[in-house]
C-alpha positions as CSV (number, residue, x, y, z in Angstrom):
1,M,53.0,9.3,13.9
2,S,56.8,9.0,13.5
3,N,58.5,12.1,12.2
4,D,60.0,10.0,9.3
5,I,56.5,9.2,8.0
6,S,54.7,11.9,5.9
7,I,51.4,10.0,5.2
8,K,49.9,7.0,6.9
9,A,46.5,5.6,5.9
10,E,44.7,2.7,7.6
11,G,41.5,1.1,6.3
12,L,40.5,4.1,4.2
13,S,37.0,3.6,2.7
14,K,34.7,6.0,0.9
15,A,31.1,5.2,-0.1
16,Y,28.5,7.0,-2.1
17,R,24.8,6.2,-2.3
18,M,23.6,5.7,-5.9
19,F,20.0,6.4,-6.9
20,S,18.2,5.2,-10.1
21,D,15.9,8.3,-10.2
22,M,14.9,11.5,-8.3
23,N,12.1,9.6,-6.5
24,Q,14.5,7.3,-4.8
25,R,16.7,10.2,-3.8
26,L,13.8,12.1,-2.3
27,K,12.5,9.0,-0.4
28,H,15.9,8.4,1.0
29,A,16.2,12.1,2.1
30,L,12.8,12.1,3.8
31,L,12.8,8.6,5.4
32,H,16.5,7.9,6.1
33,S,16.2,9.1,9.7
34,F,13.4,6.5,10.2
35,G,15.6,3.6,9.2
36,K,14.4,3.4,5.6
37,E,17.2,3.0,3.0
38,Y,16.8,3.6,-0.7
39,G,19.3,3.3,-3.6
40,S,22.5,1.2,-3.5
41,V,25.9,1.8,-1.9
42,F,28.9,2.2,-4.2
43,W,32.3,2.0,-2.5
44,A,34.8,4.2,-4.4
45,L,37.5,3.1,-1.9
46,K,37.5,0.0,0.3
47,D,40.1,-0.7,3.1
48,I,43.1,1.1,1.7
49,S,46.3,1.1,3.9
50,F,49.8,2.3,3.1
51,E,52.4,4.8,4.3
52,V,54.7,7.3,2.6
53,K,58.1,8.0,4.2
54,R,59.5,11.5,4.3
55,G,61.3,12.2,1.0
56,E,59.7,9.2,-0.7
57,S,58.0,9.3,-4.1
58,V,54.9,7.1,-4.4
59,G,53.0,6.5,-7.6
60,I,49.3,5.4,-7.8
61,V,48.2,3.5,-10.9
62,G,44.9,2.1,-12.0
63,E,42.2,2.4,-14.6
64,N,39.7,5.2,-14.7
65,G,37.2,4.8,-11.8
66,A,39.7,2.8,-9.8
67,G,39.5,5.3,-6.9
68,K,42.8,7.2,-7.4
69,S,41.4,10.7,-7.3
70,T,39.1,9.9,-4.4
71,L,42.1,8.7,-2.4
72,L,44.1,11.9,-3.2
73,Q,41.1,14.1,-2.2
74,I,40.8,12.4,1.2
75,L,44.6,12.9,1.8
76,A,44.3,16.5,0.7
77,G,41.4,17.1,3.1
78,T,38.8,17.9,0.5
79,L,36.8,14.6,1.2
80,Q,36.1,12.7,4.4
81,P,36.3,8.9,4.5
82,N,33.3,6.8,5.7
83,E,35.7,4.4,7.4
84,G,39.4,4.3,8.4
85,W,41.7,7.3,8.9
86,A,44.6,9.1,7.3
87,D,47.3,11.1,9.0
88,V,49.3,13.7,7.1
89,N,52.4,15.2,8.6
90,G,53.6,18.4,6.9
91,R,52.6,21.3,4.7
92,I,50.7,20.0,1.6
93,G,50.7,21.2,-1.9
94,A,48.0,19.6,-4.0
95,L,47.4,19.6,-7.8
96,L,44.1,17.9,-8.1
97,E,41.3,18.8,-10.5
98,L,42.4,21.5,-12.9
99,G,41.7,24.9,-11.5
100,S,40.5,23.6,-8.1
101,G,41.2,26.2,-5.4
102,F,41.3,29.0,-7.9
103,N,38.7,31.8,-8.3
104,P,37.9,32.4,-12.0
105,E,37.0,36.0,-11.3
106,F,40.3,36.8,-9.6
107,T,43.4,37.7,-11.5
108,G,46.4,35.4,-11.6
109,R,48.2,37.6,-9.1
110,E,45.2,37.5,-6.7
111,N,45.0,33.7,-7.0
112,I,48.7,33.4,-6.3
113,Y,48.3,35.3,-3.0
114,M,45.1,33.6,-2.1
115,N,46.4,30.0,-2.7
116,A,49.7,30.6,-1.0
117,A,47.9,32.1,2.0
118,V,45.7,29.1,2.3
119,M,48.9,27.0,2.4
120,G,50.1,29.0,5.4
121,L,52.4,31.6,3.8
122,K,52.3,35.2,5.0
123,N,52.2,38.1,2.5
124,K,55.9,38.9,3.1
125,E,56.8,35.3,2.3
126,I,54.6,35.4,-0.8
127,D,56.2,38.6,-1.9
128,K,59.7,36.9,-1.9
129,K,58.3,34.0,-3.9
130,F,56.2,35.9,-6.3
131,D,58.8,36.5,-9.0
132,E,59.9,32.8,-8.9
133,I,56.3,31.7,-9.3
134,L,55.7,34.0,-12.2
135,D,58.9,33.1,-13.9
136,F,58.2,29.3,-13.6
137,A,54.5,29.7,-14.7
138,D,55.6,31.8,-17.8
139,I,52.2,33.3,-18.3
140,G,53.5,36.9,-18.9
141,D,51.1,39.8,-18.6
142,F,48.2,37.4,-18.2
143,V,49.0,37.4,-14.5
144,E,47.0,40.6,-14.3
145,Q,44.0,39.1,-16.1
146,P,41.0,37.2,-14.6
147,L,41.6,33.4,-14.5
148,K,38.5,32.8,-16.6
149,T,40.5,34.2,-19.6
150,Y,43.2,31.5,-19.2
151,S,43.6,28.4,-21.3
152,S,43.7,25.0,-19.4
153,G,47.4,24.9,-20.0
154,M,47.9,28.3,-18.4
155,K,45.8,27.4,-15.4
156,M,48.0,24.3,-14.9
157,R,51.2,26.3,-15.3
158,L,50.0,28.7,-12.6
159,A,48.8,25.9,-10.2
160,F,52.0,23.9,-10.6
161,A,54.2,27.0,-10.0
162,V,52.3,28.0,-6.8
163,N,52.2,24.5,-5.3
164,T,55.9,23.8,-5.9
165,C,57.5,27.2,-5.3
166,I,56.1,27.3,-1.7
167,E,58.3,24.3,-0.9
168,P,55.7,21.9,0.4
169,E,56.8,19.0,2.6
170,I,54.2,16.8,0.8
171,L,53.1,17.3,-2.9
172,I,50.1,15.5,-4.3
173,V,49.7,15.5,-8.1
174,D,46.7,14.0,-9.9
175,E,47.5,13.7,-13.6
176,A,47.6,17.5,-13.7
177,L,50.6,17.6,-16.1
178,A,48.6,15.9,-18.9
179,V,47.3,19.2,-20.2
180,G,50.8,20.9,-20.4
181,D,52.9,21.2,-23.6
182,A,56.0,18.9,-23.9
183,V,58.5,21.7,-23.0
184,F,56.6,22.6,-19.8
185,Q,56.0,19.0,-18.8
186,S,59.8,18.4,-19.0
187,K,60.4,21.4,-16.9
188,C,57.8,20.1,-14.3
189,Y,59.3,16.6,-14.1
190,T,62.8,18.1,-13.6
191,R,61.4,20.2,-10.7
192,L,59.6,17.2,-9.2
193,R,62.8,15.1,-9.2
194,K,64.7,17.9,-7.5
195,M,62.0,18.3,-4.9
196,V,62.1,14.6,-4.0
197,E,65.9,14.8,-3.8
198,N,65.5,17.7,-1.4
199,G,63.2,15.7,0.9
200,T,59.7,16.4,-0.4
201,S,57.3,13.5,-0.2
202,L,55.5,13.0,-3.5
203,L,52.2,11.2,-4.1
204,F,51.7,11.0,-7.9
205,V,48.8,9.7,-10.0
206,S,49.5,9.0,-13.7
207,H,48.3,6.7,-16.5
208,S,51.9,6.5,-17.7
209,V,53.7,3.6,-16.0
210,D,57.0,4.8,-17.5
211,T,56.6,8.1,-15.7
212,V,55.7,6.4,-12.4
213,R,58.8,4.1,-12.9
214,S,60.9,7.1,-13.5
215,L,59.7,9.3,-10.6
216,C,58.6,6.9,-7.9
217,S,60.3,4.4,-5.7
218,R,57.1,2.7,-4.6
219,A,53.6,2.4,-6.1
220,L,50.1,1.5,-5.2
221,W,47.8,-0.3,-7.8
222,L,44.1,0.3,-7.3
223,N,41.3,-1.5,-9.0
224,H,37.6,-0.8,-8.3
225,G,38.5,0.9,-5.1
226,K,40.6,-1.9,-3.7
227,S,44.3,-2.3,-3.3
228,V,45.7,-4.9,-5.8
229,M,49.4,-4.4,-5.1
230,W,51.7,-2.2,-3.0
231,G,55.5,-2.2,-3.2
232,D,58.4,-1.5,-5.4
233,A,57.4,0.8,-8.3
234,K,59.0,-1.3,-11.0
235,E,57.3,-4.5,-9.9
236,V,53.9,-2.9,-9.5
237,C,54.1,-1.2,-12.9
238,K,55.2,-4.4,-14.5
239,E,52.2,-6.3,-13.1
240,Y,49.8,-3.4,-14.0
241,E,51.1,-3.4,-17.6
242,K,50.4,-7.1,-17.9
243,F,46.9,-6.5,-16.5
244,C,46.3,-3.8,-19.1
245,W,47.6,-6.1,-21.9
246,K,45.1,-8.8,-20.8
247,K,42.3,-6.2,-20.8
248,Q,43.2,-5.5,-24.5
249,G,43.0,-9.2,-25.4
250,I,46.7,-9.9,-25.5
251,E,47.5,-13.4,-24.4
252,I,50.6,-13.5,-22.2
253,G,50.4,-17.1,-20.9
254,T,52.0,-18.2,-17.6
255,E,52.8,-15.5,-15.1
256,G,54.6,-15.1,-11.9
257,S,57.3,-17.9,-12.3
258,K,61.0,-17.4,-12.6
259,A,62.4,-18.2,-16.0
260,E,63.7,-21.7,-16.2
261,K,66.6,-23.2,-18.2
262,I,65.2,-25.2,-21.1
263,E,66.8,-28.7,-21.3
264,L,67.4,-29.9,-24.9
265,S,67.4,-33.4,-26.0
266,P,70.8,-35.1,-26.5
267,E,70.2,-35.2,-30.3
268,V,69.6,-31.4,-30.4
269,L,72.6,-30.7,-28.2
270,K,74.9,-32.8,-30.4
271,A,73.6,-31.1,-33.5
272,L,74.2,-27.7,-31.9
273,N,77.6,-28.4,-30.4
274,D,79.3,-30.2,-33.2
275,G,82.5,-28.4,-34.3
276,V,81.9,-25.3,-32.3
277,E,84.8,-22.8,-32.1
278,D,85.1,-19.2,-31.0
279,G,83.8,-16.4,-33.4
280,L,81.4,-16.7,-36.3
281,D,80.5,-19.8,-38.2
282,E,80.1,-19.9,-42.0
283,R,76.5,-18.5,-41.7
284,G,77.7,-15.5,-39.7
285,I,76.2,-16.8,-36.4
286,P,78.4,-16.8,-33.3
287,N,79.4,-20.3,-32.3
288,S,78.9,-19.4,-28.6
289,L,75.1,-19.2,-29.2
290,F,75.1,-23.0,-29.3
291,L,77.1,-23.5,-26.1
292,P,76.0,-23.5,-22.5
293,N,75.8,-19.9,-21.1
294,P,76.1,-19.7,-17.3
295,D,75.4,-15.9,-17.4
296,F,72.1,-16.4,-19.1
297,D,71.2,-19.2,-16.8
298,N,71.9,-17.0,-13.8
299,I,69.7,-14.2,-15.2
300,L,66.9,-16.7,-15.8
301,A,67.0,-18.0,-12.3
302,S,66.3,-14.5,-10.8
303,H,64.0,-12.9,-13.3
304,E,60.5,-13.5,-14.6
305,R,59.5,-15.2,-17.8
306,Y,56.0,-15.6,-19.2
307,G,54.4,-16.8,-22.5
308,T,52.0,-19.3,-24.1
309,G,54.8,-21.8,-24.8
310,E,54.8,-22.1,-28.6
311,L,58.6,-21.6,-28.4
312,H,61.2,-21.3,-25.7
313,I,64.3,-19.0,-25.9
314,L,67.3,-21.2,-25.2
315,N,70.1,-18.7,-25.2
316,Y,70.5,-15.0,-25.4
317,L,73.8,-13.2,-25.8
318,L,75.5,-10.0,-27.0
319,T,78.6,-10.0,-29.2
320,D,80.8,-7.6,-31.1
321,S,80.9,-7.7,-34.9
322,G,83.4,-10.6,-34.8
323,G,81.0,-12.8,-32.8
324,I,82.9,-12.5,-29.5
325,V,80.6,-12.5,-26.5
326,K,81.0,-9.3,-24.4
327,K,79.4,-7.7,-21.3
328,T,81.0,-4.3,-21.8
329,F,81.1,-2.3,-25.0
330,D,82.7,1.0,-26.0
331,Y,80.6,4.1,-26.8
332,N,79.3,3.8,-30.4
333,E,80.5,0.2,-30.8
334,I,78.1,-2.0,-32.8
335,I,76.3,-4.5,-30.5
336,H,74.9,-7.6,-32.0
337,I,72.0,-9.3,-30.2
338,W,71.5,-13.0,-30.7
339,C,68.6,-15.2,-29.6
340,I,68.2,-18.9,-30.3
341,A,64.8,-20.6,-29.7
342,E,63.3,-24.1,-29.9
343,I,59.8,-24.5,-31.4
344,K,57.7,-26.4,-28.9
345,K,54.4,-26.5,-30.9
346,N,53.8,-26.3,-34.7
347,V,53.4,-22.6,-35.6
348,D,52.3,-20.6,-38.7
349,S,52.0,-16.9,-37.9
350,D,53.4,-13.5,-38.5
351,F,55.7,-12.7,-35.5
352,A,57.8,-9.9,-34.0
353,F,61.1,-10.3,-32.2
354,G,61.2,-7.3,-29.8
355,V,64.0,-5.7,-27.7
356,T,63.5,-3.1,-25.1
357,V,66.6,-1.5,-23.5
358,K,66.1,-0.1,-20.0
359,D,68.2,1.7,-17.4
360,L,68.6,0.0,-14.0
361,K,65.6,2.0,-12.7
362,G,63.4,0.3,-15.3
363,N,63.0,3.4,-17.5
364,V,62.7,2.6,-21.2
365,V,65.8,4.0,-23.1
366,F,64.8,2.7,-26.6
367,Q,63.2,-0.2,-28.4
368,L,64.3,-2.3,-31.4
369,Q,61.8,-3.9,-33.7
370,D,61.5,-4.6,-37.4
371,T,58.4,-2.3,-37.6
372,Y,58.0,-2.0,-41.4
373,K,58.6,-5.7,-42.4
374,I,56.1,-8.5,-41.8
375,N,58.1,-11.5,-40.6
376,H,56.5,-14.9,-40.8
377,L,57.3,-18.1,-39.0
378,N,56.1,-21.5,-40.3
379,A,57.8,-24.1,-38.2
380,L,57.4,-27.6,-36.7
381,A,57.9,-28.6,-33.1
382,G,61.6,-29.4,-32.5
383,D,62.9,-26.8,-35.0
384,I,65.6,-24.5,-33.9
385,H,65.6,-20.8,-35.0
386,V,68.0,-17.9,-34.6
387,F,66.9,-14.2,-34.3
388,S,69.2,-11.2,-34.4
389,F,69.4,-7.4,-34.2
390,K,72.3,-5.0,-34.2
391,F,72.5,-1.4,-33.0
392,K,75.1,1.3,-32.3
393,A,75.8,1.8,-28.6
394,S,75.3,5.6,-28.6
395,L,74.6,5.4,-24.9
396,T,76.0,7.1,-21.8
397,H,78.5,5.4,-19.5
398,S,76.2,3.1,-17.5
399,T,74.7,-0.4,-17.2
400,F,71.5,-1.4,-19.0
401,S,69.1,-4.3,-19.1
402,I,67.3,-5.9,-22.0
403,R,63.7,-7.1,-21.9
404,S,63.1,-9.2,-24.9
405,G,60.7,-11.8,-26.4
406,I,58.8,-13.1,-29.4
407,V,55.1,-12.3,-30.0
408,A,52.7,-13.6,-32.6
409,Y,49.0,-13.1,-33.6
410,K,45.9,-15.2,-32.8
411,G,44.7,-15.2,-36.4
412,G,48.3,-15.5,-37.8
413,H,48.2,-12.1,-39.4
414,A,50.0,-9.0,-38.0
415,F,47.9,-6.5,-39.9
416,S,44.2,-5.6,-39.8
417,G,43.7,-3.2,-42.7
418,F,46.7,-0.8,-42.5
419,Q,47.6,-1.1,-38.9
420,Y,49.1,-3.7,-36.6
421,N,46.4,-5.9,-35.1
422,F,47.5,-5.2,-31.5
423,N,44.5,-6.7,-29.8
424,E,45.3,-10.1,-31.4
425,L,48.8,-10.3,-29.9
426,V,50.0,-13.6,-28.3
427,V,53.2,-13.6,-26.3
428,W,55.0,-16.8,-27.2
429,D,58.0,-16.2,-24.8
430,M,59.0,-13.0,-22.9
431,L,62.0,-12.6,-20.7
432,E,61.7,-9.6,-18.3
433,T,65.5,-9.5,-18.3
434,A,67.3,-11.4,-21.1
435,A,70.7,-9.7,-20.8
436,L,72.7,-7.1,-18.9
437,F,75.5,-4.9,-20.5
438,S,77.6,-1.9,-19.7
439,I,78.9,1.0,-21.9
440,N,82.4,2.4,-21.3
441,Q,82.9,6.1,-20.9
442,C,83.4,8.0,-24.2
443,P,87.1,8.8,-24.3
444,L,86.6,12.2,-25.9
445,Y,84.2,13.7,-23.3
446,P,81.4,12.7,-20.9
447,I,78.3,11.8,-22.8
448,G,74.9,13.1,-21.6
449,G,72.3,10.5,-21.5
450,P,70.8,8.2,-21.7
451,V,71.2,8.3,-25.6
452,S,73.6,10.5,-27.5
453,F,73.9,9.9,-31.2
454,S,77.1,10.8,-33.1
455,D,77.0,11.7,-36.8
456,K,78.9,13.7,-39.3
457,L,78.3,17.4,-39.4
458,F,77.6,19.0,-42.7
459,T,79.0,22.6,-43.1
460,L,79.0,24.9,-46.0
461,K,80.2,28.5,-46.3
462,I,77.7,30.6,-48.2
463,E,79.5,33.1,-50.4
464,K,78.1,36.6,-50.4
465,E,77.0,38.0,-53.8
466,E,79.1,40.9,-55.1
């Protein structure tokens, strides 16, 4: 295998024989050698192939039972495949089942030395790393106590510290961070990013697609043991999210096509364009919203759109408070989002106009939605409607994208009891990328990101009593 490849898998398959009762199991054990087969075969993995380059971070997504943990166990060497092969090139650190590889009767100190030795370190090397491991794990005097006295969080802290402080060339993580508190999780993700930057290959399983998008450059989507999609992490996570929406009953309509410019009838165009000038009209709506927008058309041509088609977004733009279209805004400037849509079918439903601001890696920075107000749309085919939000650009100096769309509800009602009826969602029109914008550097000092709010500070001197 090439030195720039850390992991290569070809046709990996893992099968288990399932028995309905103990009699079947016993018959199979006694008569299998005579060609008699009992029970049924369940393929936990079937024909999985991929490779991980040195220093690359790869995420694995899929529902429970998709085969994610089985795949990681084969790569870590704790399971053998029935078919295919996997080649791993480099020292492995593996965080699989919580506490795996630890002896509950041993103290934390003894487990540190035992695990590090299994990974190939000598006692002198472990001695040099011990204080770093203990400092990162932050378990204090418990290091001298048996592991069976530890909480699940403490076990995870110790396991993560050992497996990352030994500087593995390949790190395999199976949802292990889920049991940690928020502060320690943040600490772990910071270390994972630094390890990847320093050349460690990362294979990471998580149910959080936002985490996979943030940490990983490529991703593998498994479903019922088979590979559904392998490629760019943002694209894989996007498709997996839509799959999850469908499983929850959300109607998302047409998929996989590039967004297309919507052609308006001459009558509608004339009504929109009559008397258009720069700035805001008498209703406070930017006149540019009713004019052709080449920038929006270019975005539509290269990004995905999906929806059931009750309405079509015709134009989407960002302006300042005076209605002037801009692509770049100053730090803390008010940004106005404007969307104009044509109703294609008669509608009568509660609806939500949603805005998700992302960085260029696809990580969600923040979302905008009128959460506490029920908006209703009763409109006829051919009607034109305008939707708008505004927000303060308390963002770091960078470029951001906006995913935006309009969703409604199958029964017409947003609420079921006292909660949103999420399983009844219908996506009328959704643009994966509706707009791009940049924020200028704050002139006072560099802003940490991605979001940095600025507000007035209250101070008060408390006079001492005489």
